[in-house]
Every structure is written in C-alpha cells, then in structure tokens.
Backbone as CSV, one residue per row, in Angstrom:
resi,resn,N_x,N_y,N_z,CA_x,CA_y,CA_z,C_x,C_y,C_z
1,UNK,-105.100,132.106,68.151,-104.971,133.537,67.717,-103.730,133.564,66.849
2,UNK,-104.749,133.946,65.632,-103.645,134.279,64.305,-102.272,135.158,64.293
3,UNK,-101.190,134.848,64.433,-100.181,135.878,64.540,-99.165,135.900,63.095
4,UNK,-99.503,137.595,63.074,-99.038,138.281,61.523,-97.320,138.530,61.537
5,UNK,-97.021,138.084,60.381,-95.730,138.436,60.043,-95.694,139.516,59.043
6,UNK,-94.830,140.312,59.294,-94.616,141.954,58.432,-93.142,141.792,58.006
7,UNK,-93.281,142.194,56.711,-91.750,142.146,56.287,-91.256,143.427,56.838
8,UNK,-89.722,143.321,56.486,-89.195,144.457,56.992,-89.271,145.893,55.972
9,UNK,-89.958,145.511,55.109,-90.087,146.536,54.045,-91.709,147.111,54.656
10,UNK,-92.597,146.416,54.816,-93.763,146.969,55.274,-93.531,147.556,56.633
11,UNK,-92.308,147.237,57.652,-92.551,147.654,58.613,-91.746,148.857,58.841
12,UNK,-90.896,148.972,57.800,-90.067,150.319,57.587,-90.836,151.782,56.668
13,UNK,-91.628,151.121,55.906,-92.752,151.680,55.311,-93.925,152.601,56.244
14,UNK,-94.360,151.625,57.491,-95.174,152.417,58.374,-94.126,153.160,59.252
15,UNK,-92.891,152.881,59.377,-92.563,153.883,60.287,-91.963,155.176,59.607
16,UNK,-91.746,155.314,58.199,-91.979,156.440,57.339,-92.696,157.046,57.452
17,UNK,-94.039,156.359,56.966,-95.553,157.080,57.201,-95.760,157.666,58.402
18,UNK,-95.219,157.127,59.645,-95.601,157.614,60.941,-94.606,159.284,61.068
19,UNK,-93.650,158.896,60.450,-92.723,160.107,60.741,-93.115,161.408,59.964
20,UNK,-93.880,161.017,58.929,-94.368,162.083,57.869,-95.259,162.865,59.027
21,UNK,-95.913,162.276,59.943,-97.060,162.819,60.713,-98.091,163.372,60.035
22,UNK,-98.806,162.789,58.989,-99.990,162.894,58.063,-100.853,162.392,59.080
23,UNK,-100.650,160.944,59.743,-101.783,160.532,60.586,-101.551,160.137,61.985
24,UNK,-102.050,159.904,62.921,-101.974,159.469,64.453,-101.584,158.456,64.180
25,UNK,-100.264,157.751,65.154,-99.972,156.769,65.292,-101.139,155.425,65.451
26,UNK,-101.834,155.888,66.111,-102.762,154.873,66.452,-103.752,154.159,65.203
27,UNK,-104.330,155.493,64.244,-104.739,155.580,63.150,-103.927,154.795,62.197
28,UNK,-102.824,155.266,62.238,-101.572,154.072,61.092,-101.491,152.274,61.788
29,UNK,-101.577,152.265,62.919,-101.316,151.097,63.303,-102.887,150.469,62.548
30,UNK,-103.729,151.195,63.181,-105.063,150.385,62.896,-105.154,150.011,61.125
31,UNK,-104.699,150.750,60.622,-104.941,150.741,59.175,-103.688,149.588,58.754
32,UNK,-102.760,149.401,59.347,-101.897,148.964,59.143,-102.305,146.933,59.748
33,UNK,-102.991,146.893,60.708,-103.115,145.938,61.521,-102.160,145.565,62.341
34,UNK,-101.964,146.235,63.206,-100.873,146.053,63.957,-101.031,146.890,65.447
35,UNK,-100.486,146.590,66.654,-101.189,147.648,67.865,-99.500,148.469,67.841
36,UNK,-100.309,149.528,68.850,-99.527,150.417,68.923,-97.912,149.856,69.325
37,UNK,-98.239,149.152,70.600,-97.066,148.575,71.098,-95.991,148.133,70.056
38,UNK,-96.523,147.379,69.015,-95.688,146.710,68.124,-94.947,147.898,67.161
39,UNK,-95.744,148.859,67.188,-94.944,149.669,66.347,-93.904,150.676,67.185
40,UNK,-94.038,150.896,68.699,-92.907,151.528,69.487,-92.008,150.314,69.442
41,UNK,-92.010,149.295,69.606,-91.277,147.949,69.696,-90.199,148.120,68.057
42,UNK,-91.273,148.023,66.984,-90.418,148.246,65.548,-89.511,149.594,65.774
43,UNK,-89.995,150.849,66.280,-89.684,152.060,66.197,-88.463,151.809,66.969
44,UNK,-88.097,151.245,67.923,-86.955,151.219,68.695,-85.984,150.264,68.296
45,UNK,-86.115,149.234,67.554,-85.579,148.083,66.753,-84.971,148.991,65.375
46,UNK,-85.813,149.375,64.903,-85.648,149.922,63.249,-85.115,151.373,63.261
47,UNK,-85.626,152.198,63.956,-85.662,153.666,63.860,-85.137,154.417,62.735
48,UNK,-84.456,154.868,62.072,-84.423,155.452,60.890,-83.720,154.908,59.727
49,UNK,-83.708,153.510,59.824,-83.043,152.399,59.098,-83.691,152.731,57.740
50,UNK,-83.117,152.269,56.623,-83.513,152.143,55.202,-83.806,150.602,55.308
51,UNK,-84.553,150.176,54.425,-84.864,148.747,53.531,-83.629,148.362,53.633
52,UNK,-82.783,149.010,52.597,-81.346,148.123,52.459,-80.404,147.930,54.003
53,UNK,-80.639,148.733,54.554,-79.715,148.901,55.714,-80.683,147.664,56.903
54,UNK,-81.658,147.584,56.808,-82.659,146.578,57.619,-82.243,145.070,57.294
55,UNK,-82.195,144.771,55.543,-81.707,143.537,55.037,-80.183,143.458,55.580
56,UNK,-79.331,144.729,55.458,-77.939,144.002,55.995,-77.905,143.606,57.394
57,UNK,-78.370,144.233,58.318,-78.580,143.998,59.531,-78.764,142.721,59.872
58,UNK,-80.057,141.933,59.241,-80.341,140.704,59.229,-79.253,139.654,58.974
59,UNK,-78.913,140.239,57.940,-77.354,139.349,57.207,-76.415,138.986,58.207
60,UNK,-75.914,140.413,59.017,-75.076,140.188,59.951,-75.322,139.487,61.067
61,UNK,-76.755,139.582,61.242,-76.981,138.734,62.612,-77.158,137.154,62.089
62,UNK,-77.251,136.611,60.863,-77.029,135.143,60.992,-76.055,134.785,60.747
63,UNK,-74.923,135.763,60.007,-73.998,135.690,60.122,-72.798,135.403,61.577
64,UNK,-73.626,136.264,62.262,-72.740,136.191,63.883,-73.247,135.000,64.713
65,UNK,-74.545,134.656,64.002,-74.771,133.395,65.410,-74.258,132.061,64.477
66,UNK,-73.658,132.003,62.991,-73.214,131.442,62.684,-71.677,130.880,63.352
67,UNK,-71.017,132.419,63.082,-69.584,132.138,63.910,-69.476,131.832,65.407
68,UNK,-70.309,132.629,66.309,-70.625,131.824,67.579,-71.117,130.718,67.588
69,UNK,-71.844,130.014,66.794,-71.882,128.466,67.005,-70.494,127.685,66.531
70,UNK,-69.560,128.161,65.619,-68.279,127.654,64.961,-67.607,127.853,66.168
71,UNK,-67.326,129.125,66.946,-66.336,129.433,67.857,-67.007,128.234,69.241
72,UNK,-67.972,128.121,69.554,-68.434,126.964,70.617,-67.785,125.808,70.058
73,UNK,-68.146,125.109,68.804,-67.794,123.979,68.503,-66.349,123.997,68.525
74,UNK,-65.609,124.906,68.418,-64.225,124.674,68.320,-63.690,124.412,69.887
75,UNK,-64.274,125.596,70.822,-64.432,125.485,72.181,-64.244,123.902,72.923
76,UNK,-65.464,123.184,72.498,-65.645,121.953,72.739,-64.543,121.089,72.483
77,UNK,-63.913,121.425,71.439,-62.709,120.181,70.713,-61.755,120.488,71.376
78,UNK,-61.101,122.074,71.694,-60.285,122.195,72.661,-60.204,121.649,73.891
79,UNK,-61.255,121.634,74.679,-61.102,121.042,75.726,-61.393,119.682,76.038
80,UNK,-61.884,119.200,74.691,-61.803,117.207,74.817,-60.400,117.192,74.554
81,UNK,-59.462,117.854,73.936,-58.017,117.374,73.355,-57.321,117.762,74.685
82,UNK,-57.466,118.531,75.519,-57.010,119.002,76.793,-56.798,117.962,77.815
83,UNK,-58.506,117.204,77.774,-58.526,116.663,78.552,-58.114,115.175,78.052
84,UNK,-57.847,114.649,76.945,-57.124,113.456,76.502,-55.537,113.911,76.805
85,UNK,-54.912,114.681,76.120,-53.669,115.127,76.297,-53.326,114.589,77.898
86,UNK,-53.916,115.627,78.996,-53.995,115.205,80.499,-53.982,113.864,80.781
87,UNK,-54.971,112.981,80.221,-55.294,112.033,80.740,-53.864,110.459,79.748
88,UNK,-53.137,110.885,79.183,-51.892,110.815,78.684,-50.753,110.918,79.339
89,UNK,-50.761,111.541,80.582,-49.649,112.085,81.308,-49.302,111.024,81.989
C-alpha cells in the first residue's frame, strides 16, 4: 500500500480549513486524501501553529537531535579516558 507524505504546509492548511467549520471533518479528510485518524493526530501535533512555526519546530527538532548525538559521543570519549587513566594507576 502506498503511503502518502503530506507537507507541513498542506497539513496546516487542512487544519485551518477544518477550524473554519464550513465542512465536516470526514468530508475534508476525504477530499484531502487522508483518514480522520491522521487528521486528529496532526491536530494534536500541530494544533494552532502557522506554517512558519511548524518549519521552526522542525529545525529545532533536528538541531536537538544533533546536539544529543554530540553529547552522547562526548560521554563515550570521557568514559574511555577515565578507563585509560584508571589502568595507569
């Protein structure tokens, strides 16, 4: 089964259309090509964010993951150095 990838812009536009209340959620989802479960998941994740806020959130998540990797690598190096120093005593 083919999985669809929707951009953040498309998701936020769907959420804004649903917030207007002109059409029922099920009809909007059918027109958009997603399930109502996906809609509610996106609503929980994005809420009332704008496109710019969503892009900034994505950038922050990537930067956070990068920084966590760096900290993990440094912790391994520190542990290795401690092991070497203890063996020399």
